[in-house]
N, CA, C, O and CB atoms as a CASP TS submission, in Angstrom:
PFRMAT TS
TARGET T0000
AUTHOR 0000-0000-0000
METHOD Language model
MODEL 1
PARENT N/A
ATOM      1  N   MET     1      -6.804 124.028  19.421  1.00  0.00           N
ATOM      2  CA  MET     1      -6.765 123.437  18.098  1.00  0.00           C
ATOM      3  C   MET     1      -7.776 122.314  18.008  1.00  0.00           C
ATOM      4  O   MET     1      -8.118 121.691  19.013  1.00  0.00           O
ATOM      5  CB  MET     1      -5.362 122.927  17.769  1.00  0.00           C
ATOM      6  N   LEU     2      -8.244 122.063  16.826  1.00  0.00           N
ATOM      7  CA  LEU     2      -9.159 120.977  16.565  1.00  0.00           C
ATOM      8  C   LEU     2      -8.394 119.831  15.911  1.00  0.00           C
ATOM      9  O   LEU     2      -7.364 120.035  15.268  1.00  0.00           O
ATOM     10  CB  LEU     2     -10.333 121.444  15.676  1.00  0.00           C
ATOM     11  N   GLY     3      -8.916 118.638  16.089  1.00  0.00           N
ATOM     12  CA  GLY     3      -8.226 117.504  15.518  1.00  0.00           C
ATOM     13  C   GLY     3      -9.187 116.381  15.206  1.00  0.00           C
ATOM     14  O   GLY     3     -10.407 116.545  15.222  1.00  0.00           O
ATOM     15  N   ALA     4      -8.593 115.230  14.922  1.00  0.00           N
ATOM     16  CA  ALA     4      -9.370 114.051  14.592  1.00  0.00           C
ATOM     17  C   ALA     4      -8.547 112.804  14.919  1.00  0.00           C
ATOM     18  O   ALA     4      -7.331 112.871  15.098  1.00  0.00           O
ATOM     19  CB  ALA     4      -9.792 114.066  13.098  1.00  0.00           C
ATOM     20  N   TYR     5      -9.233 111.679  14.992  1.00  0.00           N
ATOM     21  CA  TYR     5      -8.596 110.381  15.221  1.00  0.00           C
ATOM     22  C   TYR     5      -9.222 109.412  14.235  1.00  0.00           C
ATOM     23  O   TYR     5     -10.447 109.347  14.133  1.00  0.00           O
ATOM     24  CB  TYR     5      -8.769 109.886  16.717  1.00  0.00           C
ATOM     25  N   PHE     6      -8.408 108.656  13.507  1.00  0.00           N
ATOM     26  CA  PHE     6      -8.928 107.705  12.521  1.00  0.00           C
ATOM     27  C   PHE     6      -7.951 106.587  12.290  1.00  0.00           C
ATOM     28  O   PHE     6      -6.799 106.655  12.717  1.00  0.00           O
ATOM     29  CB  PHE     6      -9.237 108.402  11.206  1.00  0.00           C
ATOM     30  N   SER     7      -8.416 105.542  11.605  1.00  0.00           N
ATOM     31  CA  SER     7      -7.586 104.395  11.264  1.00  0.00           C
ATOM     32  C   SER     7      -7.042 104.556   9.855  1.00  0.00           C
ATOM     33  O   SER     7      -7.688 105.137   8.984  1.00  0.00           O
ATOM     34  CB  SER     7      -8.383 103.083  11.391  1.00  0.00           C
ATOM     35  N   THR     8      -5.841 104.029   9.648  1.00  0.00           N
ATOM     36  CA  THR     8      -5.202 104.108   8.345  1.00  0.00           C
ATOM     37  C   THR     8      -4.278 102.906   8.141  1.00  0.00           C
ATOM     38  O   THR     8      -3.940 102.199   9.090  1.00  0.00           O
ATOM     39  CB  THR     8      -4.417 105.427   8.206  1.00  0.00           C
ATOM     40  N   ASP     9      -3.884 102.692   6.905  1.00  0.00           N
ATOM     41  CA  ASP     9      -2.943 101.617   6.570  1.00  0.00           C
ATOM     42  C   ASP     9      -1.493 102.056   6.765  1.00  0.00           C
ATOM     43  O   ASP     9      -0.597 101.218   6.866  1.00  0.00           O
ATOM     44  CB  ASP     9      -3.155 101.161   5.126  1.00  0.00           C
ATOM     45  N   VAL    10      -1.264 103.361   6.818  1.00  0.00           N
ATOM     46  CA  VAL    10       0.078 103.922   6.885  1.00  0.00           C
ATOM     47  C   VAL    10       0.358 104.364   8.318  1.00  0.00           C
ATOM     48  O   VAL    10      -0.519 104.919   8.981  1.00  0.00           O
ATOM     49  CB  VAL    10       0.238 105.112   5.893  1.00  0.00           C
ATOM     50  N   ALA    11       1.572 104.122   8.795  1.00  0.00           N
ATOM     51  CA  ALA    11       1.946 104.518  10.162  1.00  0.00           C
ATOM     52  C   ALA    11       2.881 105.723  10.109  1.00  0.00           C
ATOM     53  O   ALA    11       4.096 105.553  10.011  1.00  0.00           O
ATOM     54  CB  ALA    11       2.625 103.335  10.920  1.00  0.00           C
ATOM     55  N   PRO    12       2.337 106.932  10.172  1.00  0.00           N
ATOM     56  CA  PRO    12       3.194 108.126  10.168  1.00  0.00           C
ATOM     57  C   PRO    12       3.922 108.269  11.501  1.00  0.00           C
ATOM     58  O   PRO    12       3.611 107.577  12.471  1.00  0.00           O
ATOM     59  CB  PRO    12       2.359 109.394   9.880  1.00  0.00           C
ATOM     60  N   VAL    13       4.878 109.161  11.532  1.00  0.00           N
ATOM     61  CA  VAL    13       5.672 109.421  12.725  1.00  0.00           C
ATOM     62  C   VAL    13       5.038 110.593  13.495  1.00  0.00           C
ATOM     63  O   VAL    13       4.564 111.555  12.890  1.00  0.00           O
ATOM     64  CB  VAL    13       7.164 109.733  12.348  1.00  0.00           C
ATOM     65  N   VAL    14       5.035 110.504  14.817  1.00  0.00           N
ATOM     66  CA  VAL    14       4.542 111.629  15.630  1.00  0.00           C
ATOM     67  C   VAL    14       5.342 112.875  15.274  1.00  0.00           C
ATOM     68  O   VAL    14       6.571 112.836  15.209  1.00  0.00           O
ATOM     69  CB  VAL    14       4.654 111.318  17.166  1.00  0.00           C
ATOM     70  N   GLY    15       4.650 113.961  15.047  1.00  0.00           N
ATOM     71  CA  GLY    15       5.277 115.222  14.639  1.00  0.00           C
ATOM     72  C   GLY    15       5.244 115.461  13.140  1.00  0.00           C
ATOM     73  O   GLY    15       5.457 116.587  12.690  1.00  0.00           O
ATOM     74  N   GLU    16       4.980 114.422  12.361  1.00  0.00           N
ATOM     75  CA  GLU    16       4.963 114.533  10.894  1.00  0.00           C
ATOM     76  C   GLU    16       3.747 115.338  10.458  1.00  0.00           C
ATOM     77  O   GLU    16       2.671 115.220  11.044  1.00  0.00           O
ATOM     78  CB  GLU    16       4.950 113.126  10.227  1.00  0.00           C
ATOM     79  N   LEU    17       3.926 116.165   9.416  1.00  0.00           N
ATOM     80  CA  LEU    17       2.816 116.872   8.803  1.00  0.00           C
ATOM     81  C   LEU    17       2.189 115.974   7.756  1.00  0.00           C
ATOM     82  O   LEU    17       2.893 115.342   6.967  1.00  0.00           O
ATOM     83  CB  LEU    17       3.277 118.213   8.183  1.00  0.00           C
ATOM     84  N   VAL    18       0.856 115.916   7.746  1.00  0.00           N
ATOM     85  CA  VAL    18       0.131 115.095   6.775  1.00  0.00           C
ATOM     86  C   VAL    18      -0.954 115.940   6.122  1.00  0.00           C
ATOM     87  O   VAL    18      -1.374 116.960   6.667  1.00  0.00           O
ATOM     88  CB  VAL    18      -0.485 113.833   7.452  1.00  0.00           C
ATOM     89  N   GLN    19      -1.396 115.509   4.962  1.00  0.00           N
ATOM     90  CA  GLN    19      -2.536 116.137   4.296  1.00  0.00           C
ATOM     91  C   GLN    19      -3.666 115.120   4.307  1.00  0.00           C
ATOM     92  O   GLN    19      -3.476 113.946   3.992  1.00  0.00           O
ATOM     93  CB  GLN    19      -2.181 116.597   2.823  1.00  0.00           C
ATOM     94  N   ILE    20      -4.853 115.604   4.679  1.00  0.00           N
ATOM     95  CA  ILE    20      -6.032 114.759   4.768  1.00  0.00           C
ATOM     96  C   ILE    20      -7.092 115.349   3.870  1.00  0.00           C
ATOM     97  O   ILE    20      -7.455 116.518   4.006  1.00  0.00           O
ATOM     98  CB  ILE    20      -6.540 114.634   6.232  1.00  0.00           C
ATOM     99  N   PHE    21      -7.596 114.533   2.940  1.00  0.00           N
ATOM    100  CA  PHE    21      -8.628 114.993   2.021  1.00  0.00           C
ATOM    101  C   PHE    21      -9.976 114.478   2.518  1.00  0.00           C
ATOM    102  O   PHE    21     -10.148 113.283   2.759  1.00  0.00           O
ATOM    103  CB  PHE    21      -8.342 114.511   0.561  1.00  0.00           C
ATOM    104  N   ILE    22     -10.930 115.402   2.666  1.00  0.00           N
ATOM    105  CA  ILE    22     -12.250 115.071   3.179  1.00  0.00           C
ATOM    106  C   ILE    22     -13.304 115.637   2.248  1.00  0.00           C
ATOM    107  O   ILE    22     -13.214 116.786   1.817  1.00  0.00           O
ATOM    108  CB  ILE    22     -12.439 115.608   4.612  1.00  0.00           C
ATOM    109  N   GLU    23     -14.317 114.815   1.936  1.00  0.00           N
ATOM    110  CA  GLU    23     -15.450 115.279   1.150  1.00  0.00           C
ATOM    111  C   GLU    23     -16.659 115.386   2.081  1.00  0.00           C
ATOM    112  O   GLU    23     -17.008 114.439   2.786  1.00  0.00           O
ATOM    113  CB  GLU    23     -15.742 114.314  -0.057  1.00  0.00           C
ATOM    114  N   ILE    24     -17.283 116.554   2.066  1.00  0.00           N
ATOM    115  CA  ILE    24     -18.452 116.793   2.911  1.00  0.00           C
ATOM    116  C   ILE    24     -19.682 116.823   1.991  1.00  0.00           C
ATOM    117  O   ILE    24     -19.866 117.763   1.218  1.00  0.00           O
ATOM    118  CB  ILE    24     -18.308 118.146   3.738  1.00  0.00           C
ATOM    119  N   PRO    25     -20.518 115.783   2.085  1.00  0.00           N
ATOM    120  CA  PRO    25     -21.667 115.695   1.172  1.00  0.00           C
ATOM    121  C   PRO    25     -22.769 116.689   1.495  1.00  0.00           C
ATOM    122  O   PRO    25     -22.876 117.186   2.616  1.00  0.00           O
ATOM    123  CB  PRO    25     -22.236 114.305   1.200  1.00  0.00           C
ATOM    124  N   GLU    26     -23.577 116.961   0.496  1.00  0.00           N
ATOM    125  CA  GLU    26     -24.670 117.934   0.625  1.00  0.00           C
ATOM    126  C   GLU    26     -25.630 117.558   1.763  1.00  0.00           C
ATOM    127  O   GLU    26     -26.107 118.431   2.487  1.00  0.00           O
ATOM    128  CB  GLU    26     -25.445 118.036  -0.700  1.00  0.00           C
ATOM    129  N   LYS    27     -25.906 116.271   1.916  1.00  0.00           N
ATOM    130  CA  LYS    27     -26.878 115.874   2.955  1.00  0.00           C
ATOM    131  C   LYS    27     -26.349 116.134   4.384  1.00  0.00           C
ATOM    132  O   LYS    27     -27.129 116.153   5.335  1.00  0.00           O
ATOM    133  CB  LYS    27     -27.229 114.379   2.798  1.00  0.00           C
ATOM    134  N   VAL    28     -25.041 116.330   4.530  1.00  0.00           N
ATOM    135  CA  VAL    28     -24.475 116.671   5.839  1.00  0.00           C
ATOM    136  C   VAL    28     -24.431 118.178   6.057  1.00  0.00           C
ATOM    137  O   VAL    28     -24.804 118.670   7.123  1.00  0.00           O
ATOM    138  CB  VAL    28     -23.071 116.087   5.976  1.00  0.00           C
ATOM    139  N   SER    29     -23.970 118.916   5.034  1.00  0.00           N
ATOM    140  CA  SER    29     -23.787 120.361   5.197  1.00  0.00           C
ATOM    141  C   SER    29     -24.978 121.201   4.771  1.00  0.00           C
ATOM    142  O   SER    29     -25.093 122.364   5.156  1.00  0.00           O
ATOM    143  CB  SER    29     -22.601 120.797   4.427  1.00  0.00           C
ATOM    144  N   GLY    30     -25.863 120.614   3.978  1.00  0.00           N
ATOM    145  CA  GLY    30     -26.977 121.406   3.448  1.00  0.00           C
ATOM    146  C   GLY    30     -26.576 122.264   2.261  1.00  0.00           C
ATOM    147  O   GLY    30     -27.397 122.996   1.709  1.00  0.00           O
ATOM    148  N   LYS    31     -25.298 122.170   1.869  1.00  0.00           N
ATOM    149  CA  LYS    31     -24.777 122.905   0.725  1.00  0.00           C
ATOM    150  C   LYS    31     -24.224 121.919  -0.288  1.00  0.00           C
ATOM    151  O   LYS    31     -24.112 120.727  -0.004  1.00  0.00           O
ATOM    152  CB  LYS    31     -23.689 123.916   1.159  1.00  0.00           C
ATOM    153  N   GLN    32     -23.877 122.415  -1.472  1.00  0.00           N
ATOM    154  CA  GLN    32     -23.315 121.541  -2.505  1.00  0.00           C
ATOM    155  C   GLN    32     -22.112 120.786  -1.945  1.00  0.00           C
ATOM    156  O   GLN    32     -21.333 121.332  -1.163  1.00  0.00           O
ATOM    157  CB  GLN    32     -22.907 122.361  -3.760  1.00  0.00           C
ATOM    158  N   THR    33     -21.970 119.514  -2.357  1.00  0.00           N
ATOM    159  CA  THR    33     -20.839 118.702  -1.918  1.00  0.00           C
ATOM    160  C   THR    33     -19.525 119.435  -2.123  1.00  0.00           C
ATOM    161  O   THR    33     -19.285 119.991  -3.195  1.00  0.00           O
ATOM    162  CB  THR    33     -20.818 117.373  -2.663  1.00  0.00           C
ATOM    163  N   ALA    34     -18.670 119.442  -1.104  1.00  0.00           N
ATOM    164  CA  ALA    34     -17.399 120.155  -1.188  1.00  0.00           C
ATOM    165  C   ALA    34     -16.275 119.249  -0.722  1.00  0.00           C
ATOM    166  O   ALA    34     -16.462 118.405   0.154  1.00  0.00           O
ATOM    167  CB  ALA    34     -17.434 121.451  -0.350  1.00  0.00           C
ATOM    168  N   GLN    35     -15.093 119.436  -1.324  1.00  0.00           N
ATOM    169  CA  GLN    35     -13.904 118.680  -0.955  1.00  0.00           C
ATOM    170  C   GLN    35     -12.896 119.636  -0.355  1.00  0.00           C
ATOM    171  O   GLN    35     -12.707 120.747  -0.850  1.00  0.00           O
ATOM    172  CB  GLN    35     -13.303 117.932  -2.176  1.00  0.00           C
ATOM    173  N   PHE    36     -12.237 119.192   0.731  1.00  0.00           N
ATOM    174  CA  PHE    36     -11.295 120.011   1.429  1.00  0.00           C
ATOM    175  C   PHE    36      -9.985 119.245   1.644  1.00  0.00           C
ATOM    176  O   PHE    36      -9.984 118.020   1.764  1.00  0.00           O
ATOM    177  CB  PHE    36     -11.883 120.475   2.756  1.00  0.00           C
ATOM    178  N   CYS    37      -8.896 119.968   1.689  1.00  0.00           N
ATOM    179  CA  CYS    37      -7.579 119.422   1.997  1.00  0.00           C
ATOM    180  C   CYS    37      -7.127 120.075   3.315  1.00  0.00           C
ATOM    181  O   CYS    37      -6.935 121.288   3.387  1.00  0.00           O
ATOM    182  CB  CYS    37      -6.538 119.689   0.815  1.00  0.00           C
ATOM    183  N   PHE    38      -6.963 119.248   4.348  1.00  0.00           N
ATOM    184  CA  PHE    38      -6.513 119.731   5.658  1.00  0.00           C
ATOM    185  C   PHE    38      -5.046 119.405   5.853  1.00  0.00           C
ATOM    186  O   PHE    38      -4.604 118.304   5.525  1.00  0.00           O
ATOM    187  CB  PHE    38      -7.354 119.112   6.795  1.00  0.00           C
ATOM    188  N   THR    39      -4.288 120.350   6.383  1.00  0.00           N
ATOM    189  CA  THR    39      -2.910 120.090   6.802  1.00  0.00           C
ATOM    190  C   THR    39      -2.958 119.886   8.298  1.00  0.00           C
ATOM    191  O   THR    39      -3.537 120.688   9.030  1.00  0.00           O
ATOM    192  CB  THR    39      -1.925 121.265   6.403  1.00  0.00           C
ATOM    193  N   ALA    40      -2.333 118.786   8.755  1.00  0.00           N
ATOM    194  CA  ALA    40      -2.393 118.445  10.160  1.00  0.00           C
ATOM    195  C   ALA    40      -1.047 117.862  10.623  1.00  0.00           C
ATOM    196  O   ALA    40      -0.257 117.361   9.823  1.00  0.00           O
ATOM    197  CB  ALA    40      -3.541 117.447  10.420  1.00  0.00           C
ATOM    198  N   ARG    41      -0.820 117.945  11.927  1.00  0.00           N
ATOM    199  CA  ARG    41       0.382 117.343  12.514  1.00  0.00           C
ATOM    200  C   ARG    41      -0.051 116.121  13.316  1.00  0.00           C
ATOM    201  O   ARG    41      -1.012 116.174  14.084  1.00  0.00           O
ATOM    202  CB  ARG    41       1.162 118.373  13.422  1.00  0.00           C
ATOM    203  N   VAL    42       0.678 115.011  13.123  1.00  0.00           N
ATOM    204  CA  VAL    42       0.391 113.772  13.860  1.00  0.00           C
ATOM    205  C   VAL    42       0.824 113.965  15.325  1.00  0.00           C
ATOM    206  O   VAL    42       1.969 114.320  15.607  1.00  0.00           O
ATOM    207  CB  VAL    42       1.136 112.533  13.205  1.00  0.00           C
ATOM    208  N   ILE    43      -0.118 113.722  16.243  1.00  0.00           N
ATOM    209  CA  ILE    43       0.199 113.875  17.670  1.00  0.00           C
ATOM    210  C   ILE    43       0.142 112.553  18.435  1.00  0.00           C
ATOM    211  O   ILE    43       0.597 112.465  19.575  1.00  0.00           O
ATOM    212  CB  ILE    43      -0.758 114.865  18.307  1.00  0.00           C
ATOM    213  N   HIS    44      -0.422 111.527  17.795  1.00  0.00           N
ATOM    214  CA  HIS    44      -0.559 110.244  18.485  1.00  0.00           C
ATOM    215  C   HIS    44      -0.630 109.121  17.452  1.00  0.00           C
ATOM    216  O   HIS    44      -1.317 109.247  16.438  1.00  0.00           O
ATOM    217  CB  HIS    44      -1.822 110.234  19.399  1.00  0.00           C
ATOM    218  N   VAL    45       0.079 108.026  17.712  1.00  0.00           N
ATOM    219  CA  VAL    45       0.003 106.831  16.846  1.00  0.00           C
ATOM    220  C   VAL    45      -0.317 105.655  17.756  1.00  0.00           C
ATOM    221  O   VAL    45       0.395 105.395  18.726  1.00  0.00           O
ATOM    222  CB  VAL    45       1.360 106.586  16.032  1.00  0.00           C
ATOM    223  N   ASP    46      -1.398 104.946  17.433  1.00  0.00           N
ATOM    224  CA  ASP    46      -1.864 103.804  18.211  1.00  0.00           C
ATOM    225  C   ASP    46      -1.718 102.549  17.342  1.00  0.00           C
ATOM    226  O   ASP    46      -2.554 102.286  16.477  1.00  0.00           O
ATOM    227  CB  ASP    46      -3.355 104.004  18.686  1.00  0.00           C
ATOM    228  N   ARG    47      -0.667 101.790  17.577  1.00  0.00           N
ATOM    229  CA  ARG    47      -0.364 100.642  16.715  1.00  0.00           C
ATOM    230  C   ARG    47      -1.125  99.374  17.097  1.00  0.00           C
ATOM    231  O   ARG    47      -1.022  98.380  16.379  1.00  0.00           O
ATOM    232  CB  ARG    47       1.113 100.361  16.752  1.00  0.00           C
ATOM    233  N   ASP    48      -1.868  99.364  18.170  1.00  0.00           N
ATOM    234  CA  ASP    48      -2.558  98.143  18.557  1.00  0.00           C
ATOM    235  C   ASP    48      -4.056  98.189  18.272  1.00  0.00           C
ATOM    236  O   ASP    48      -4.875  97.838  19.122  1.00  0.00           O
ATOM    237  CB  ASP    48      -2.332  97.877  20.016  1.00  0.00           C
ATOM    238  N   ARG    49      -4.400  98.627  17.064  1.00  0.00           N
ATOM    239  CA  ARG    49      -5.783  98.673  16.625  1.00  0.00           C
ATOM    240  C   ARG    49      -6.307  97.246  16.446  1.00  0.00           C
ATOM    241  O   ARG    49      -5.543  96.358  16.067  1.00  0.00           O
ATOM    242  CB  ARG    49      -5.916  99.482  15.309  1.00  0.00           C
ATOM    243  N   PRO    50      -7.581  97.015  16.710  1.00  0.00           N
ATOM    244  CA  PRO    50      -8.132  95.673  16.549  1.00  0.00           C
ATOM    245  C   PRO    50      -8.199  95.207  15.087  1.00  0.00           C
ATOM    246  O   PRO    50      -8.135  94.006  14.821  1.00  0.00           O
ATOM    247  CB  PRO    50      -9.509  95.627  17.150  1.00  0.00           C
ATOM    248  N   ALA    51      -8.327  96.135  14.150  1.00  0.00           N
ATOM    249  CA  ALA    51      -8.354  95.740  12.738  1.00  0.00           C
ATOM    250  C   ALA    51      -6.938  95.412  12.276  1.00  0.00           C
ATOM    251  O   ALA    51      -6.025  96.226  12.417  1.00  0.00           O
ATOM    252  CB  ALA    51      -8.971  96.866  11.855  1.00  0.00           C
ATOM    253  N   VAL    52      -6.768  94.239  11.737  1.00  0.00           N
ATOM    254  CA  VAL    52      -5.440  93.789  11.288  1.00  0.00           C
ATOM    255  C   VAL    52      -4.899  94.721  10.216  1.00  0.00           C
ATOM    256  O   VAL    52      -5.604  95.061   9.265  1.00  0.00           O
ATOM    257  CB  VAL    52      -5.504  92.341  10.749  1.00  0.00           C
ATOM    258  N   GLY    53      -3.657  95.130  10.371  1.00  0.00           N
ATOM    259  CA  GLY    53      -3.006  95.982   9.374  1.00  0.00           C
ATOM    260  C   GLY    53      -3.341  97.455   9.472  1.00  0.00           C
ATOM    261  O   GLY    53      -2.914  98.232   8.617  1.00  0.00           O
ATOM    262  N   LYS    54      -4.081  97.863  10.472  1.00  0.00           N
ATOM    263  CA  LYS    54      -4.449  99.274  10.625  1.00  0.00           C
ATOM    264  C   LYS    54      -3.742  99.869  11.839  1.00  0.00           C
ATOM    265  O   LYS    54      -3.430  99.164  12.798  1.00  0.00           O
ATOM    266  CB  LYS    54      -5.986  99.430  10.765  1.00  0.00           C
ATOM    267  N   VAL    55      -3.498 101.152  11.785  1.00  0.00           N
ATOM    268  CA  VAL    55      -3.012 101.908  12.943  1.00  0.00           C
ATOM    269  C   VAL    55      -3.965 103.079  13.147  1.00  0.00           C
ATOM    270  O   VAL    55      -4.563 103.572  12.191  1.00  0.00           O
ATOM    271  CB  VAL    55      -1.520 102.404  12.740  1.00  0.00           C
ATOM    272  N   GLY    56      -4.102 103.516  14.373  1.00  0.00           N
ATOM    273  CA  GLY    56      -4.928 104.683  14.665  1.00  0.00           C
ATOM    274  C   GLY    56      -4.010 105.886  14.819  1.00  0.00           C
ATOM    275  O   GLY    56      -2.964 105.800  15.462  1.00  0.00           O
ATOM    276  N   ILE    57      -4.403 107.007  14.228  1.00  0.00           N
ATOM    277  CA  ILE    57      -3.596 108.209  14.387  1.00  0.00           C
ATOM    278  C   ILE    57      -4.490 109.358  14.837  1.00  0.00           C
ATOM    279  O   ILE    57      -5.638 109.496  14.414  1.00  0.00           O
ATOM    280  CB  ILE    57      -2.864 108.564  13.067  1.00  0.00           C
ATOM    281  N   GLY    58      -3.916 110.170  15.707  1.00  0.00           N
ATOM    282  CA  GLY    58      -4.573 111.395  16.135  1.00  0.00           C
ATOM    283  C   GLY    58      -3.815 112.574  15.542  1.00  0.00           C
ATOM    284  O   GLY    58      -2.585 112.593  15.535  1.00  0.00           O
ATOM    285  N   VAL    59      -4.555 113.554  15.045  1.00  0.00           N
ATOM    286  CA  VAL    59      -3.921 114.726  14.420  1.00  0.00           C
ATOM    287  C   VAL    59      -4.535 116.012  14.956  1.00  0.00           C
ATOM    288  O   VAL    59      -5.686 116.034  15.391  1.00  0.00           O
ATOM    289  CB  VAL    59      -4.064 114.672  12.880  1.00  0.00           C
ATOM    290  N   ASN    60      -3.750 117.075  14.918  1.00  0.00           N
ATOM    291  CA  ASN    60      -4.226 118.439  15.151  1.00  0.00           C
ATOM    292  C   ASN    60      -4.246 119.142  13.807  1.00  0.00           C
ATOM    293  O   ASN    60      -3.249 119.128  13.085  1.00  0.00           O
ATOM    294  CB  ASN    60      -3.321 119.210  16.189  1.00  0.00           C
ATOM    295  N   PHE    61      -5.372 119.759  13.462  1.00  0.00           N
ATOM    296  CA  PHE    61      -5.482 120.509  12.213  1.00  0.00           C
ATOM    297  C   PHE    61      -4.838 121.880  12.352  1.00  0.00           C
ATOM    298  O   PHE    61      -4.997 122.550  13.372  1.00  0.00           O
ATOM    299  CB  PHE    61      -6.949 120.654  11.798  1.00  0.00           C
ATOM    300  N   TYR    62      -4.109 122.293  11.315  1.00  0.00           N
ATOM    301  CA  TYR    62      -3.495 123.627  11.272  1.00  0.00           C
ATOM    302  C   TYR    62      -4.141 124.538  10.234  1.00  0.00           C
ATOM    303  O   TYR    62      -4.314 125.735  10.463  1.00  0.00           O
ATOM    304  CB  TYR    62      -2.012 123.504  10.980  1.00  0.00           C
ATOM    305  N   SER    63      -4.490 123.960   9.103  1.00  0.00           N
ATOM    306  CA  SER    63      -5.088 124.777   8.051  1.00  0.00           C
ATOM    307  C   SER    63      -5.875 123.874   7.105  1.00  0.00           C
ATOM    308  O   SER    63      -5.744 122.650   7.122  1.00  0.00           O
ATOM    309  CB  SER    63      -3.996 125.576   7.276  1.00  0.00           C
ATOM    310  N   TYR    64      -6.690 124.516   6.287  1.00  0.00           N
ATOM    311  CA  TYR    64      -7.416 123.759   5.269  1.00  0.00           C
ATOM    312  C   TYR    64      -7.702 124.677   4.094  1.00  0.00           C
ATOM    313  O   TYR    64      -7.654 125.903   4.199  1.00  0.00           O
ATOM    314  CB  TYR    64      -8.735 123.161   5.841  1.00  0.00           C
ATOM    315  N   GLN    65      -7.998 124.043   2.984  1.00  0.00           N
ATOM    316  CA  GLN    65      -8.424 124.789   1.805  1.00  0.00           C
ATOM    317  C   GLN    65      -9.405 123.943   1.021  1.00  0.00           C
ATOM    318  O   GLN    65      -9.330 122.714   1.017  1.00  0.00           O
ATOM    319  CB  GLN    65      -7.213 125.191   0.922  1.00  0.00           C
ATOM    320  N   ARG    66     -10.313 124.615   0.368  1.00  0.00           N
ATOM    321  CA  ARG    66     -11.290 123.920  -0.472  1.00  0.00           C
ATOM    322  C   ARG    66     -10.584 123.472  -1.739  1.00  0.00           C
ATOM    323  O   ARG    66      -9.820 124.235  -2.331  1.00  0.00           O
ATOM    324  CB  ARG    66     -12.521 124.833  -0.804  1.00  0.00           C
ATOM    325  N   VAL    67     -10.834 122.252  -2.152  1.00  0.00           N
ATOM    326  CA  VAL    67     -10.243 121.709  -3.382  1.00  0.00           C
ATOM    327  C   VAL    67     -11.243 121.932  -4.491  1.00  0.00           C
ATOM    328  O   VAL    67     -12.307 121.315  -4.519  1.00  0.00           O
ATOM    329  CB  VAL    67      -9.877 120.181  -3.240  1.00  0.00           C
ATOM    330  N   GLU    68     -10.896 122.817  -5.404  1.00  0.00           N
ATOM    331  CA  GLU    68     -11.804 123.170  -6.498  1.00  0.00           C
ATOM    332  C   GLU    68     -11.635 122.243  -7.705  1.00  0.00           C
ATOM    333  O   GLU    68     -12.601 121.928  -8.400  1.00  0.00           O
ATOM    334  CB  GLU    68     -11.571 124.620  -6.923  1.00  0.00           C
ATOM    335  N   ASN    69     -10.418 121.822  -7.938  1.00  0.00           N
ATOM    336  CA  ASN    69     -10.115 121.035  -9.134  1.00  0.00           C
ATOM    337  C   ASN    69     -10.124 119.549  -8.770  1.00  0.00           C
ATOM    338  O   ASN    69      -9.339 119.124  -7.922  1.00  0.00           O
ATOM    339  CB  ASN    69      -8.736 121.448  -9.743  1.00  0.00           C
ATOM    340  N   SER    70     -10.999 118.749  -9.396  1.00  0.00           N
ATOM    341  CA  SER    70     -11.100 117.340  -9.060  1.00  0.00           C
ATOM    342  C   SER    70      -9.817 116.568  -9.346  1.00  0.00           C
ATOM    343  O   SER    70      -9.642 115.465  -8.828  1.00  0.00           O
ATOM    344  CB  SER    70     -12.237 116.723  -9.814  1.00  0.00           C
ATOM    345  N   LYS    71      -8.902 117.125 -10.168  1.00  0.00           N
ATOM    346  CA  LYS    71      -7.627 116.458 -10.450  1.00  0.00           C
ATOM    347  C   LYS    71      -6.721 116.474  -9.223  1.00  0.00           C
ATOM    348  O   LYS    71      -5.819 115.643  -9.120  1.00  0.00           O
ATOM    349  CB  LYS    71      -6.919 117.131 -11.637  1.00  0.00           C
ATOM    350  N   GLN    72      -6.941 117.398  -8.296  1.00  0.00           N
ATOM    351  CA  GLN    72      -6.132 117.492  -7.095  1.00  0.00           C
ATOM    352  C   GLN    72      -6.570 116.488  -6.044  1.00  0.00           C
ATOM    353  O   GLN    72      -5.835 116.211  -5.096  1.00  0.00           O
ATOM    354  CB  GLN    72      -6.195 118.890  -6.530  1.00  0.00           C
ATOM    355  N   ARG    73      -7.745 115.952  -6.210  1.00  0.00           N
ATOM    356  CA  ARG    73      -8.326 115.031  -5.223  1.00  0.00           C
ATOM    357  C   ARG    73      -7.672 113.660  -5.324  1.00  0.00           C
ATOM    358  O   ARG    73      -7.415 113.157  -6.418  1.00  0.00           O
ATOM    359  CB  ARG    73      -9.852 114.908  -5.424  1.00  0.00           C
ATOM    360  N   ARG    74      -7.408 113.063  -4.166  1.00  0.00           N
ATOM    361  CA  ARG    74      -6.860 111.701  -4.124  1.00  0.00           C
ATOM    362  C   ARG    74      -7.952 110.750  -3.664  1.00  0.00           C
ATOM    363  O   ARG    74      -8.738 111.078  -2.775  1.00  0.00           O
ATOM    364  CB  ARG    74      -5.617 111.615  -3.178  1.00  0.00           C
ATOM    365  N   ASP    75      -7.998 109.576  -4.271  1.00  0.00           N
ATOM    366  CA  ASP    75      -8.966 108.560  -3.842  1.00  0.00           C
ATOM    367  C   ASP    75      -8.264 107.393  -3.215  1.00  0.00           C
ATOM    368  O   ASP    75      -8.913 106.436  -2.792  1.00  0.00           O
ATOM    369  CB  ASP    75      -9.816 108.084  -5.013  1.00  0.00           C
TER
END
């Protein structure tokens, strides 16, 4: 499985399913900018991040879908 690690303001529980919205710009992919929604399971929570108020979380991705409608996108 593939995953990611990032900082966030919210501290999810290990095992929790989360949705992660990612925009991939044209200059990275070489294609028109696209938005995706990934479903992932939290596998690690690191509460001692150096940035105040942030936690680090590691996730494993299970599935994704392209977000076609901009109303579905969260900012």
